[in-house]
N, CA, C and O atoms as a DFTB+ gen file, in Angstrom:
328 C
 N C O
     1  1     -12.057      -4.567     -40.203
     2  2     -12.238      -3.131     -40.272
     3  2     -10.847      -2.496     -40.320
     4  3     -10.019      -2.719     -39.437
     5  1     -10.608      -1.708     -41.357
     6  2      -9.296      -1.078     -41.480
     7  2      -9.295       0.282     -40.774
     8  3     -10.304       0.713     -40.216
     9  1      -8.167       0.925     -40.814
    10  2      -7.986       2.163     -40.046
    11  2      -8.927       3.290     -40.476
    12  3      -9.524       3.918     -39.601
    13  1      -9.097       3.584     -41.765
    14  2     -10.031       4.675     -42.130
    15  2     -11.468       4.389     -41.684
    16  3     -12.189       5.304     -41.286
    17  1     -11.874       3.143     -41.750
    18  2     -13.232       2.813     -41.304
    19  2     -13.377       3.004     -39.796
    20  3     -14.404       3.487     -39.320
    21  1     -12.345       2.622     -39.055
    22  2     -12.389       2.830     -37.599
    23  2     -12.422       4.314     -37.263
    24  3     -13.172       4.735     -36.382
    25  1     -11.617       5.108     -37.956
    26  2     -11.612       6.549     -37.699
    27  2     -12.964       7.158     -38.028
    28  3     -13.447       8.026     -37.301
    29  1     -13.577       6.712     -39.111
    30  2     -14.900       7.225     -39.481
    31  2     -15.939       6.827     -38.430
    32  3     -16.805       7.628     -38.078
    33  1     -15.853       5.606     -37.935
    34  2     -16.793       5.165     -36.903
    35  2     -16.618       5.983     -35.626
    36  3     -17.601       6.341     -34.976
    37  1     -15.393       6.272     -35.274
    38  2     -15.141       7.084     -34.071
    39  2     -15.661       8.490     -34.280
    40  3     -16.245       9.068     -33.363
    41  1     -15.465       9.058     -35.461
    42  2     -15.976      10.413     -35.735
    43  2     -17.499      10.452     -35.645
    44  3     -18.063      11.405     -35.107
    45  1     -18.171       9.424     -36.169
    46  2     -19.631       9.368     -36.086
    47  2     -20.083       9.293     -34.631
    48  3     -21.061       9.931     -34.240
    49  1     -19.361       8.509     -33.836
    50  2     -19.719       8.398     -32.420
    51  2     -19.515       9.723     -31.695
    52  3     -20.317      10.092     -30.837
    53  1     -18.441      10.443     -32.037
    54  2     -18.157      11.708     -31.359
    55  2     -19.113      12.814     -31.797
    56  3     -19.348      13.752     -31.035
    57  1     -19.661      12.729     -32.986
    58  2     -20.582      13.758     -33.473
    59  2     -21.980      13.586     -32.895
    60  3     -22.759      14.539     -32.886
    61  1     -22.311      12.403     -32.418
    62  2     -23.637      12.170     -31.848
    63  2     -23.742      12.854     -30.482
    64  3     -22.738      13.162     -29.841
    65  1     -24.971      13.077     -30.064
    66  2     -25.206      13.632     -28.728
    67  2     -24.889      12.537     -27.700
    68  3     -25.143      11.359     -27.949
    69  1     -24.338      12.925     -26.557
    70  2     -24.033      11.907     -25.546
    71  2     -25.322      11.274     -25.039
    72  3     -26.362      11.931     -24.992
    73  1     -25.259      10.004     -24.661
    74  2     -26.469       9.336     -24.161
    75  2     -26.895       9.949     -22.831
    76  3     -26.050      10.447     -22.087
    77  1     -28.172       9.924     -22.522
    78  2     -28.633      10.503     -21.253
    79  2     -28.137       9.661     -20.066
    80  3     -28.046       8.435     -20.126
    81  1     -27.831      10.371     -19.014
    82  2     -27.338       9.724     -17.800
    83  2     -28.512       9.535     -16.849
    84  3     -29.298      10.463     -16.656
    85  1     -28.647       8.366     -16.258
    86  2     -29.758       8.164     -15.300
    87  2     -29.639       9.149     -14.138
    88  3     -28.532       9.417     -13.671
    89  1     -30.757       9.688     -13.670
    90  2     -30.691      10.712     -12.613
    91  2     -30.142      10.205     -11.283
    92  3     -29.537      10.984     -10.547
    93  1     -30.329       8.954     -10.955
    94  2     -29.848       8.455      -9.666
    95  2     -28.402       7.982      -9.735
    96  3     -27.860       7.530      -8.727
    97  1     -27.770       8.074     -10.890
    98  2     -26.394       7.617     -11.030
    99  2     -25.440       8.480     -10.209
   100  3     -24.496       7.959      -9.616
   101  1     -25.673       9.791     -10.165
   102  2     -24.788      10.695      -9.423
   103  2     -24.755      10.339      -7.938
   104  3     -23.684      10.307      -7.331
   105  1     -25.913      10.073      -7.356
   106  2     -25.968       9.733      -5.928
   107  2     -25.234       8.425      -5.665
   108  3     -24.528       8.303      -4.664
   109  1     -25.392       7.447      -6.551
   110  2     -24.689       6.176      -6.379
   111  2     -23.179       6.356      -6.475
   112  3     -22.426       5.766      -5.701
   113  1     -22.747       7.166      -7.421
   114  2     -21.310       7.390      -7.602
   115  2     -20.717       8.105      -6.391
   116  3     -19.628       7.757      -5.935
   117  1     -21.425       9.094      -5.876
   118  2     -20.937       9.820      -4.701
   119  2     -20.866       8.890      -3.495
   120  3     -19.900       8.937      -2.734
   121  1     -21.881       8.045      -3.315
   122  2     -21.897       7.114      -2.189
   123  2     -20.747       6.106      -2.296
   124  3     -20.044       5.847      -1.319
   125  1     -20.567       5.547      -3.488
   126  2     -19.486       4.576      -3.667
   127  2     -18.114       5.228      -3.548
   128  3     -17.185       4.633      -3.001
   129  1     -17.988       6.435      -4.054
   130  2     -16.712       7.139      -3.945
   131  2     -16.371       7.458      -2.499
   132  3     -15.218       7.336      -2.088
   133  1     -17.371       7.866      -1.730
   134  2     -17.145       8.125      -0.303
   135  2     -16.735       6.871       0.434
   136  3     -15.851       6.902       1.291
   137  1     -17.378       5.766       0.098
   138  2     -17.024       4.492       0.726
   139  2     -15.595       4.100       0.366
   140  3     -14.832       3.641       1.215
   141  1     -15.247       4.286      -0.895
   142  2     -13.892       3.946      -1.336
   143  2     -12.853       4.819      -0.625
   144  3     -11.809       4.321      -0.205
   145  1     -13.137       6.113      -0.489
   146  2     -12.200       6.993       0.224
   147  2     -12.046       6.580       1.687
   148  3     -10.939       6.590       2.225
   149  1     -13.157       6.218       2.328
   150  2     -13.063       5.765       3.729
   151  2     -12.242       4.486       3.840
   152  3     -11.440       4.340       4.762
   153  1     -12.438       3.564       2.910
   154  2     -11.650       2.331       2.947
   155  2     -10.170       2.608       2.771
   156  3      -9.339       2.047       3.485
   157  1      -9.834       3.482       1.810
   158  2      -8.426       3.828       1.599
   159  2      -7.845       4.509       2.829
   160  3      -6.697       4.252       3.190
   161  1      -8.618       5.372       3.476
   162  2      -8.135       6.057       4.678
   163  2      -7.884       5.054       5.804
   164  3      -6.859       5.122       6.482
   165  1      -8.809       4.134       5.999
   166  2      -8.641       3.111       7.047
   167  2      -7.431       2.231       6.724
   168  3      -6.630       1.922       7.607
   169  1      -7.302       1.832       5.464
   170  2      -6.170       0.983       5.080
   171  2      -4.846       1.724       5.279
   172  3      -3.873       1.141       5.758
   173  1      -4.810       2.999       4.915
   174  2      -3.580       3.779       5.080
   175  2      -3.220       3.914       6.563
   176  3      -2.056       3.761       6.934
   177  1      -4.207       4.199       7.401
   178  2      -3.941       4.323       8.840
   179  2      -3.499       2.990       9.432
   180  3      -2.613       2.951      10.286
   181  1      -4.107       1.908       8.986
   182  2      -3.719       0.590       9.469
   183  2      -2.280       0.263       9.076
   184  3      -1.533      -0.302       9.874
   185  1      -1.891       0.611       7.860
   186  2      -0.518       0.357       7.425
   187  2       0.475       1.196       8.228
   188  3       1.542       0.698       8.586
   189  1       0.150       2.459       8.520
   190  2       1.028       3.284       9.346
   191  2       1.134       2.703      10.754
   192  3       2.218       2.678      11.337
   193  1       0.016       2.238      11.298
   194  2       0.037       1.626      12.631
   195  2       0.888       0.367      12.628
   196  3       1.658       0.138      13.560
   197  1       0.759      -0.447      11.594
   198  2       1.565      -1.659      11.488
   199  2       3.052      -1.328      11.357
   200  3       3.888      -1.991      11.970
   201  1       3.381      -0.326      10.578
   202  2       4.778       0.099      10.437
   203  2       5.327       0.606      11.770
   204  3       6.458       0.289      12.137
   205  1       4.536       1.384      12.487
   206  2       4.964       1.897      13.785
   207  2       5.177       0.752      14.779
   208  3       6.161       0.745      15.518
   209  1       4.250      -0.219      14.797
   210  2       4.378      -1.360      15.705
   211  2       5.616      -2.187      15.363
   212  3       6.307      -2.663      16.263
   213  1       5.904      -2.362      14.071
   214  2       7.095      -3.114      13.672
   215  2       8.363      -2.366      14.088
   216  3       9.330      -2.987      14.528
   217  1       8.364      -1.045      13.952
   218  2       9.542      -0.266      14.360
   219  2       9.751      -0.360      15.865
   220  3      10.883      -0.519      16.321
   221  1       8.687      -0.264      16.635
   222  2       8.808      -0.372      18.096
   223  2       9.285      -1.770      18.481
   224  3      10.145      -1.913      19.350
   225  1       8.735      -2.799      17.843
   226  2       9.158      -4.168      18.141
   227  2      10.632      -4.365      17.799
   228  3      11.355      -5.022      18.548
   229  1      11.082      -3.810      16.688
   230  2      12.490      -3.931      16.325
   231  2      13.382      -3.204      17.329
   232  3      14.427      -3.728      17.715
   233  1      12.991      -2.024      17.749
   234  2      13.798      -1.264      18.712
   235  2      13.873      -2.006      20.045
   236  3      14.937      -2.063      20.661
   237  1      12.767      -2.568      20.490
   238  2      12.773      -3.319      21.754
   239  2      13.654      -4.553      21.613
   240  3      14.459      -4.841      22.499
   241  1      13.514      -5.282      20.516
   242  2      14.343      -6.477      20.305
   243  2      15.829      -6.107      20.250
   244  3      16.662      -6.777      20.862
   245  1      16.156      -5.041      19.516
   246  2      17.560      -4.657      19.380
   247  2      18.132      -4.200      20.718
   248  3      19.300      -4.462      21.002
   249  1      17.345      -3.531      21.538
   250  2      17.872      -3.088      22.833
   251  2      18.060      -4.266      23.788
   252  3      18.931      -4.219      24.657
   253  1      17.261      -5.314      23.641
   254  2      17.401      -6.477      24.511
   255  2      18.461      -7.453      23.995
   256  3      19.240      -7.979      24.790
   257  1      18.508      -7.702      22.713
   258  2      19.423      -8.705      22.160
   259  2      20.806      -8.133      21.868
   260  3      21.789      -8.876      21.868
   261  1      20.899      -6.863      21.626
   262  2      22.159      -6.183      21.290
   263  2      22.954      -6.973      20.243
   264  3      24.016      -7.515      20.548
   265  1      22.440      -7.037      19.013
   266  2      23.106      -7.831      17.985
   267  2      24.445      -7.239      17.543
   268  3      25.212      -7.924      16.865
   269  1      24.745      -6.018      17.895
   270  2      26.005      -5.394      17.498
   271  2      27.146      -5.723      18.457
   272  3      28.304      -5.444      18.148
   273  1      26.838      -6.316      19.624
   274  2      27.858      -6.651      20.606
   275  2      28.324      -8.084      20.359
   276  3      27.522      -8.984      20.111
   277  1      29.636      -8.268      20.433
   278  2      30.193      -9.603      20.251
   279  2      29.836     -10.458      21.465
   280  3      30.000     -10.009      22.600
   281  1      29.354     -11.679      21.248
   282  2      28.975     -12.516      22.386
   283  2      30.214     -12.917      23.193
   284  3      31.314     -13.008      22.647
   285  1      30.029     -13.156      24.491
   286  2      31.182     -13.553      25.312
   287  2      31.696     -14.920      24.885
   288  3      30.957     -15.745      24.348
   289  1      32.953     -15.132      25.134
   290  2      33.585     -16.398      24.769
   291  2      33.039     -17.516      25.653
   292  3      32.830     -17.336      26.853
   293  1      32.814     -18.661      25.040
   294  2      32.287     -19.805      25.780
   295  2      33.394     -20.578      26.494
   296  3      33.136     -21.250      27.493
   297  1      34.596     -20.487      25.997
   298  2      35.709     -21.218      26.619
   299  2      36.757     -20.213      27.068
   300  3      36.863     -19.115      26.522
   301  1      37.519     -20.606      28.063
   302  2      38.603     -19.752      28.536
   303  2      39.921     -20.417      28.174
   304  3      40.012     -21.645      28.159
   305  1      40.913     -19.645      27.890
   306  2      42.203     -20.257      27.552
   307  2      42.805     -20.896      28.809
   308  3      42.537     -20.453      29.926
   309  1      43.604     -21.921      28.622
   310  2      44.214     -22.574      29.789
   311  2      45.206     -21.637      30.462
   312  3      45.909     -20.878      29.794
   313  1      45.256     -21.694      31.782
   314  2      46.167     -20.866      32.549
   315  2      47.373     -21.704      32.982
   316  3      47.428     -22.198      34.108
   317  1      48.323     -21.852      32.082
   318  2      49.531     -22.601      32.404
   319  2      50.694     -21.632      32.461
   320  3      50.680     -20.585      31.814
   321  1      51.675     -21.984      33.223
   322  2      52.875     -21.154      33.298
   323  2      52.803     -20.068      34.355
   324  3      53.566     -19.107      34.264
   325  1      51.967     -20.158      35.315
   326  2      51.913     -19.176      36.367
   327  2      52.950     -19.483      37.348
   328  3      53.090     -18.770      38.342
């Protein structure tokens, strides 16, 4: 099928009346859409909670481990010449 034939087929489809929609389709779509929105809301809240927990865990670890402080020396220099 070449381009003019495809364009003609699309024009014929667009000129026809739209097919009838089943009456119970709207209720199903609303129900599924509501479920999808609730799932996205729960997932978003869970991700924020996980991010908050990770931030708190990092702050607690950093305050206890103090990675910015140089560790104390394990050996002491010899004390000769006193």
